[in-house]
Backbone as CSV, one residue per row, in Angstrom:
resi,resn,N_x,N_y,N_z,CA_x,CA_y,CA_z,C_x,C_y,C_z
1,MET,9.989,2.669,-29.976,10.827,2.198,-28.901,11.761,3.308,-28.415
2,ARG,12.317,4.061,-29.375,13.208,5.160,-28.976,12.470,6.190,-28.136
3,ILE,11.232,6.474,-28.502,10.452,7.467,-27.767,10.299,7.044,-26.318
4,VAL,9.993,5.785,-26.094,9.852,5.278,-24.734,11.177,5.401,-23.989
5,PHE,12.265,5.026,-24.646,13.589,5.098,-24.030,13.920,6.542,-23.621
6,TYR,13.713,7.493,-24.540,14.031,8.887,-24.242,13.073,9.477,-23.205
7,THR,11.842,9.056,-23.220,10.888,9.514,-22.212,11.325,9.061,-20.827
8,VAL,11.745,7.813,-20.721,12.224,7.291,-19.436,13.472,8.050,-18.999
9,LEU,14.398,8.273,-19.911,15.601,9.034,-19.560,15.247,10.442,-19.098
10,PHE,14.356,11.107,-19.827,13.970,12.466,-19.462,13.276,12.494,-18.107
11,PHE,12.387,11.528,-17.915,11.668,11.467,-16.644,12.622,11.203,-15.490
12,HIS,13.537,10.270,-15.679,14.420,9.892,-14.583,15.497,10.944,-14.309
13,PHE,16.075,11.479,-15.357,17.195,12.406,-15.173,16.811,13.862,-15.421
14,GLY,15.679,14.081,-16.025,15.302,15.431,-16.428,14.380,16.112,-15.443
15,MET,13.692,17.110,-15.970,12.841,17.970,-15.157,11.635,17.244,-14.550
16,LEU,11.236,16.125,-15.097,10.059,15.446,-14.592,10.369,14.466,-13.469
17,HIS,11.605,14.391,-13.080,11.946,13.507,-11.957,11.214,14.019,-10.711
18,PRO,10.594,13.126,-9.953,9.803,13.567,-8.792,10.561,14.484,-7.828
19,ASN,11.837,14.246,-7.635,12.606,15.120,-6.739,12.733,16.528,-7.315
20,ASN,12.871,16.639,-8.629,12.955,17.957,-9.263,11.621,18.682,-9.190
21,LEU,10.528,17.945,-9.377,9.206,18.566,-9.310,8.916,19.085,-7.905
22,LYS,9.275,18.318,-6.906,9.058,18.752,-5.525,9.891,20.000,-5.217
23,ALA,11.120,20.026,-5.689,11.970,21.209,-5.479,11.391,22.428,-6.187
24,GLN,10.839,22.225,-7.387,10.237,23.331,-8.126,8.999,23.855,-7.393
25,ASP,8.175,22.950,-6.859,6.996,23.369,-6.111,7.382,24.145,-4.863
26,SER,8.421,23.694,-4.195,8.897,24.365,-2.985,9.409,25.764,-3.320
27,LEU,10.158,25.872,-4.401,10.685,27.169,-4.837,9.543,28.095,-5.270
28,PHE,8.569,27.561,-6.000,7.420,28.374,-6.418,6.712,28.959,-5.198
29,LEU,6.482,28.135,-4.199,5.781,28.591,-3.004,6.599,29.652,-2.267
30,LYS,7.891,29.413,-2.127,8.767,30.375,-1.455,8.770,31.720,-2.201
31,GLU,8.878,31.668,-3.520,8.891,32.899,-4.319,7.528,33.598,-4.294
32,SER,6.459,32.828,-4.288,5.112,33.412,-4.229,4.885,34.144,-2.914
33,ILE,5.373,33.568,-1.834,5.231,34.200,-0.520,6.028,35.497,-0.473
34,GLN,7.246,35.469,-1.000,8.065,36.684,-1.042,7.386,37.762,-1.885
35,LYS,6.868,37.371,-3.029,6.176,38.319,-3.908,4.941,38.882,-3.207
36,TRP,4.202,38.027,-2.498,2.996,38.469,-1.799,3.353,39.496,-0.718
37,GLN,4.425,39.262,0.015,4.839,40.189,1.073,5.199,41.546,0.492
38,ASN,5.942,41.570,-0.596,6.320,42.832,-1.233,5.108,43.543,-1.830
39,ALA,4.225,42.781,-2.464,3.019,43.371,-3.048,2.118,43.946,-1.960
40,THR,2.039,43.259,-0.835,1.246,43.738,0.297,1.767,45.090,0.780
41,ALA,3.064,45.154,1.020,3.663,46.397,1.522,3.434,47.544,0.538
42,TYR,3.593,47.271,-0.744,3.436,48.309,-1.753,1.977,48.780,-1.836
43,THR,1.043,47.847,-1.819,-0.371,48.220,-1.901,-0.808,49.008,-0.672
44,LEU,-0.352,48.604,0.496,-0.698,49.351,1.714,-0.100,50.757,1.676
45,GLU,1.085,50.878,1.124,1.695,52.204,0.980,0.867,53.062,0.014
46,LEU,0.393,52.453,-1.072,-0.483,53.183,-2.008,-1.768,53.617,-1.307
47,ALA,-2.360,52.695,-0.541,-3.613,52.997,0.152,-3.448,54.188,1.089
48,LYS,-2.308,54.266,1.736,-2.064,55.339,2.700,-1.592,56.636,2.032
49,SER,-1.328,56.570,0.720,-0.913,57.770,-0.014,-2.091,58.666,-0.377
50,MET,-3.262,58.053,-0.498,-4.459,58.835,-0.835,-4.980,59.471,0.449
51,PRO,-5.181,60.792,0.444,-5.784,61.420,1.627,-7.147,60.789,1.905
52,PHE,-7.441,60.561,3.165,-8.685,59.894,3.534,-9.913,60.631,3.011
53,GLU,-9.832,61.953,2.913,-10.988,62.699,2.411,-11.242,62.444,0.922
54,SER,-10.299,61.769,0.239,-10.474,61.457,-1.187,-10.756,59.974,-1.434
55,TYR,-11.028,59.210,-0.403,-11.288,57.776,-0.568,-12.556,57.496,-1.384
56,ASP,-13.440,58.476,-1.500,-14.657,58.273,-2.296,-14.455,58.692,-3.754
57,PHE,-13.236,59.069,-4.137,-12.940,59.517,-5.498,-13.130,58.392,-6.506
58,LYS,-13.834,58.738,-7.608,-14.020,57.857,-8.755,-13.584,58.637,-9.989
59,PRO,-12.783,58.044,-10.869,-12.394,58.775,-12.077,-13.581,59.025,-13.009
60,VAL,-14.511,58.070,-13.066,-15.757,58.206,-13.811,-16.843,57.510,-12.993
61,GLU,-18.090,57.855,-13.264,-19.201,57.379,-12.434,-19.316,55.855,-12.358
62,ASP,-19.047,55.153,-13.462,-19.270,53.705,-13.449,-18.053,52.901,-12.966
63,GLU,-17.080,53.552,-12.387,-15.929,52.869,-11.773,-16.118,52.808,-10.268
64,ARG,-15.373,51.916,-9.629,-15.358,51.865,-8.164,-14.615,53.089,-7.636
65,SER,-14.961,53.484,-6.433,-14.195,54.538,-5.766,-12.853,53.958,-5.315
66,PHE,-11.945,54.813,-4.889,-10.656,54.361,-4.379,-10.881,53.364,-3.244
67,SER,-11.755,53.708,-2.327,-12.072,52.832,-1.198,-12.666,51.508,-1.662
68,GLU,-13.574,51.573,-2.616,-14.196,50.343,-3.127,-13.177,49.442,-3.822
69,GLN,-12.201,50.043,-4.493,-11.132,49.240,-5.116,-10.348,48.486,-4.038
70,LEU,-10.003,49.184,-2.960,-9.260,48.542,-1.867,-10.072,47.401,-1.255
71,GLU,-11.354,47.654,-1.033,-12.199,46.618,-0.442,-12.362,45.438,-1.396
72,HIS,-12.435,45.709,-2.683,-12.541,44.637,-3.669,-11.280,43.769,-3.667
73,ILE,-10.133,44.387,-3.588,-8.878,43.626,-3.508,-8.929,42.689,-2.302
74,GLY,-9.301,43.229,-1.149,-9.367,42.427,0.072,-10.387,41.308,-0.015
75,GLU,-11.567,41.612,-0.527,-12.620,40.592,-0.643,-12.201,39.458,-1.563
76,ASN,-11.586,39.802,-2.692,-11.199,38.773,-3.644,-10.093,37.881,-3.082
77,MET,-9.091,38.496,-2.462,-7.976,37.667,-1.971,-8.413,36.771,-0.832
78,THR,-9.298,37.260,0.042,-9.733,36.399,1.153,-10.669,35.306,0.658
79,TRP,-11.463,35.606,-0.362,-12.317,34.578,-0.959,-11.471,33.483,-1.600
80,LEU,-10.497,33.876,-2.437,-9.652,32.886,-3.104,-8.817,32.101,-2.096
81,ALA,-8.183,32.811,-1.174,-7.335,32.128,-0.188,-8.155,31.213,0.709
82,GLY,-9.279,31.709,1.191,-10.089,30.919,2.114,-10.793,29.759,1.454
83,THR,-11.361,29.985,0.297,-12.151,28.961,-0.379,-11.283,27.912,-1.062
84,TYR,-10.219,28.338,-1.727,-9.457,27.417,-2.571,-8.098,27.020,-2.011
85,LEU,-7.583,27.772,-1.057,-6.251,27.439,-0.536,-6.259,27.008,0.923
86,GLY,-7.197,27.509,1.707,-7.128,27.253,3.128,-8.302,26.531,3.745
87,GLY,-9.413,26.540,3.046,-10.577,25.857,3.555,-11.203,26.494,4.789
88,ARG,-10.946,27.779,4.988,-11.569,28.473,6.123,-12.030,29.845,5.658
89,LYS,-12.977,30.380,6.359,-13.574,31.658,5.987,-12.853,32.800,6.707
90,PHE,-12.677,33.900,5.988,-12.108,35.109,6.575,-13.167,35.759,7.457
91,GLU,-12.779,36.053,8.674,-13.696,36.717,9.600,-13.019,37.944,10.192
92,HIS,-13.807,39.003,10.295,-13.313,40.244,10.883,-14.536,41.045,11.325
93,PRO,-14.474,41.692,12.481,-15.635,42.450,12.967,-16.132,43.519,11.985
94,LEU,-15.243,44.100,11.211,-15.648,45.155,10.269,-16.464,44.625,9.095
95,LEU,-16.449,43.326,8.873,-17.225,42.761,7.767,-18.726,42.911,7.991
96,GLU,-19.112,43.092,9.238,-20.541,43.247,9.551,-21.082,44.602,9.093
97,LYS,-20.189,45.572,8.914,-20.606,46.904,8.461,-20.666,46.936,6.935
98,LYS,-21.633,47.646,6.405,-21.766,47.805,4.949,-20.856,48.919,4.426
99,VAL,-20.719,49.983,5.222,-19.929,51.141,4.816,-18.810,51.327,5.838
100,HIS,-17.596,51.572,5.315,-16.439,51.726,6.190,-15.823,53.115,6.045
101,THR,-15.281,53.600,7.131,-14.490,54.825,7.066,-13.186,54.482,6.346
102,PRO,-12.458,55.460,5.862,-11.167,55.165,5.249,-10.227,54.405,6.193
103,GLU,-10.227,54.778,7.462,-9.369,54.087,8.432,-9.779,52.616,8.557
104,GLU,-11.080,52.363,8.557,-11.566,50.985,8.632,-11.241,50.210,7.359
105,THR,-11.306,50.889,6.222,-10.963,50.246,4.953,-9.516,49.775,4.984
106,VAL,-8.613,50.622,5.467,-7.199,50.246,5.559,-7.024,49.114,6.572
107,GLU,-7.710,49.200,7.707,-7.622,48.133,8.713,-8.092,46.797,8.140
108,LEU,-9.186,46.819,7.418,-9.726,45.603,6.812,-8.789,45.065,5.731
109,LEU,-8.208,45.967,4.956,-7.253,45.549,3.925,-6.032,44.893,4.563
110,GLU,-5.509,45.493,5.622,-4.356,44.907,6.325,-4.693,43.518,6.852
111,ALA,-5.885,43.362,7.434,-6.308,42.057,7.953,-6.481,41.048,6.818
112,SER,-6.962,41.508,5.675,-7.139,40.631,4.511,-5.798,40.132,3.994
113,PHE,-4.833,41.037,3.903,-3.495,40.634,3.476,-2.882,39.643,4.457
114,LEU,-3.062,39.884,5.734,-2.530,38.973,6.751,-3.165,37.587,6.620
115,PHE,-4.477,37.536,6.418,-5.179,36.273,6.230,-4.609,35.513,5.024
116,ALA,-4.452,36.214,3.909,-3.907,35.578,2.704,-2.473,35.115,2.940
117,GLN,-1.676,35.941,3.629,-0.287,35.570,3.922,-0.240,34.310,4.784
118,GLN,-1.045,34.261,5.819,-1.068,33.079,6.690,-1.527,31.844,5.926
119,THR,-2.460,32.021,5.023,-2.922,30.899,4.208,-1.787,30.381,3.337
120,LEU,-1.066,31.285,2.684,0.080,30.873,1.863,1.156,30.201,2.716
121,ASP,1.408,30.767,3.893,2.424,30.197,4.785,2.088,28.768,5.199
122,ASN,0.797,28.449,5.265,0.373,27.122,5.715,0.259,26.099,4.595
123,LEU,0.480,26.508,3.357,0.435,25.563,2.241,1.711,24.730,2.203
124,SER,1.574,23.513,1.796,2.751,22.674,1.576,3.020,22.616,0.080
125,PRO,4.267,22.432,-0.321,4.558,22.317,-1.754,3.732,21.209,-2.424
126,ASP,3.498,20.115,-1.713,2.712,19.012,-2.285,1.278,19.420,-2.578
127,SER,0.750,20.387,-1.851,-0.655,20.776,-2.030,-0.876,21.656,-3.259
128,LEU,0.188,22.125,-3.880,0.045,23.015,-5.043,-0.606,22.321,-6.231
129,ASN,-0.512,21.001,-6.286,-1.075,20.253,-7.411,-2.518,19.825,-7.181
130,VAL,-3.074,20.168,-6.023,-4.478,19.865,-5.761,-5.326,20.666,-6.742
131,VAL,-6.259,19.994,-7.384,-7.136,20.650,-8.362,-8.406,21.111,-7.654
132,CYS,-8.730,22.381,-7.851,-9.912,22.992,-7.244,-11.011,23.090,-8.291
133,ASP,-12.234,22.931,-7.848,-13.394,23.094,-8.709,-13.735,24.585,-8.746
134,PHE,-13.099,25.306,-9.665,-13.234,26.753,-9.774,-14.345,27.077,-10.778
135,PHE,-15.023,28.200,-10.597,-16.154,28.530,-11.473,-15.742,28.656,-12.934
136,ALA,-14.492,29.005,-13.212,-14.006,29.143,-14.584,-13.414,27.840,-15.114
137,GLY,-13.526,26.782,-14.346,-12.983,25.482,-14.731,-11.961,25.030,-13.703
138,PRO,-11.583,23.769,-13.761,-10.635,23.238,-12.782,-9.307,24.007,-12.811
139,MET,-8.799,24.295,-11.617,-7.502,24.979,-11.476,-6.742,24.353,-10.320
140,THR,-5.435,24.304,-10.483,-4.617,23.857,-9.360,-4.483,25.005,-8.365
141,ARG,-4.084,24.670,-7.172,-3.831,25.726,-6.183,-2.737,26.671,-6.676
142,ARG,-1.796,26.158,-7.417,-0.745,27.011,-7.997,-1.389,28.072,-8.886
143,GLN,-2.365,27.670,-9.688,-3.057,28.619,-10.558,-3.863,29.632,-9.741
144,ILE,-4.429,29.197,-8.643,-5.178,30.119,-7.777,-4.227,31.175,-7.206
145,ILE,-3.038,30.768,-6.806,-2.043,31.726,-6.295,-1.695,32.734,-7.386
146,ASN,-1.483,32.249,-8.591,-1.187,33.167,-9.700,-2.355,34.107,-9.960
147,LEU,-3.568,33.587,-9.867,-4.757,34.424,-10.043,-4.830,35.500,-8.956
148,MET,-4.527,35.134,-7.716,-4.526,36.123,-6.627,-3.552,37.256,-6.930
149,HIS,-2.351,36.891,-7.373,-1.346,37.915,-7.712,-1.841,38.789,-8.869
150,ASP,-2.377,38.160,-9.893,-2.800,38.892,-11.080,-3.948,39.851,-10.765
151,HIS,-4.938,39.373,-10.040,-6.082,40.209,-9.692,-5.648,41.396,-8.834
152,HIS,-4.816,41.114,-7.857,-4.301,42.155,-6.966,-3.545,43.205,-7.777
153,THR,-2.665,42.759,-8.659,-1.859,43.677,-9.471,-2.748,44.523,-10.386
154,HIS,-3.750,43.912,-10.974,-4.676,44.631,-11.863,-5.334,45.809,-11.130
155,HIS,-5.871,45.539,-9.959,-6.574,46.606,-9.232,-5.604,47.599,-8.590
156,ARG,-4.427,47.150,-8.220,-3.426,48.084,-7.698,-3.024,49.069,-8.794
157,GLY,-2.931,48.595,-10.021,-2.633,49.485,-11.149,-3.691,50.570,-11.291
158,GLN,-4.953,50.205,-11.058,-6.017,51.198,-11.112,-5.841,52.233,-10.000
159,LEU,-5.423,51.778,-8.822,-5.201,52.711,-7.705,-4.118,53.732,-8.038
160,ILE,-3.096,53.293,-8.754,-2.026,54.209,-9.155,-2.590,55.309,-10.053
161,VAL,-3.459,54.929,-10.980,-4.087,55.921,-11.859,-4.944,56.888,-11.035
162,TYR,-5.686,56.372,-10.075,-6.511,57.231,-9.216,-5.631,58.274,-8.516
163,LEU,-4.510,57.823,-7.965,-3.597,58.761,-7.295,-3.104,59.822,-8.275
164,ARG,-2.690,59.404,-9.460,-2.194,60.347,-10.468,-3.277,61.364,-10.854
165,LEU,-4.504,60.890,-10.996,-5.602,61.800,-11.348,-5.861,62.830,-10.258
166,LYS,-5.507,62.501,-9.031,-5.652,63.443,-7.912,-4.386,64.290,-7.729
167,GLY,-3.402,64.114,-8.629,-2.171,64.886,-8.547,-1.198,64.378,-7.490
168,ILE,-1.346,63.121,-7.098,-0.486,62.528,-6.069,0.501,61.577,-6.729
169,LYS,1.771,61.782,-6.437,2.791,60.882,-6.968,2.762,59.580,-6.161
170,PRO,2.546,58.442,-6.852,2.498,57.165,-6.123,3.869,56.794,-5.563
171,PRO,3.883,55.956,-4.531,5.161,55.479,-4.010,5.930,54.731,-5.099
172,LYS,7.225,54.711,-4.948,8.081,54.021,-5.914,7.788,52.520,-5.897
173,TYR,7.654,51.941,-7.090,7.402,50.511,-7.220,8.617,49.731,-6.734
174,ARG,8.349,48.646,-6.018,9.458,47.853,-5.493,9.585,46.477,-6.125
175,GLY,8.613,46.022,-6.872,8.745,44.725,-7.560,8.940,43.581,-6.599
176,TRP,9.844,42.685,-6.951,10.094,41.510,-6.109,10.704,41.931,-4.823
């Protein structure tokens, strides 16, 4: 009986109160958008730090080139945002080409970030709890947003190493 009483008290007055959950979802979305904007600016600055003539650089043969890393970041974020968060497909004229110049790679990356940003901007806090049928198992949209950040950060870290291996000092990290 006490457990039920305390559960009701916690639910009504504590963190599980519906008004608190909605506020938390709203704050999560606002913070995720801010983080995405800062991460976008930092990654684009990294992309523009590598001389275009070195976009085909690979630290070892079985790794992606600098350009391929950038394209992979863009492909993954537009796939996740479009498939699991927005329900629409990313379209861009450069997608029809198999091979891109460095300038086109940056243009496509910028368009990919914009697509993901617009998708995040159009999400409602209530939609964060929608469960998606993800290949790795069911995930909420909140988890998909976290996955987008994590994947992006992972590959951006690789880009920093690529720059260092070419003797280029990466731009200063800006975090949040």
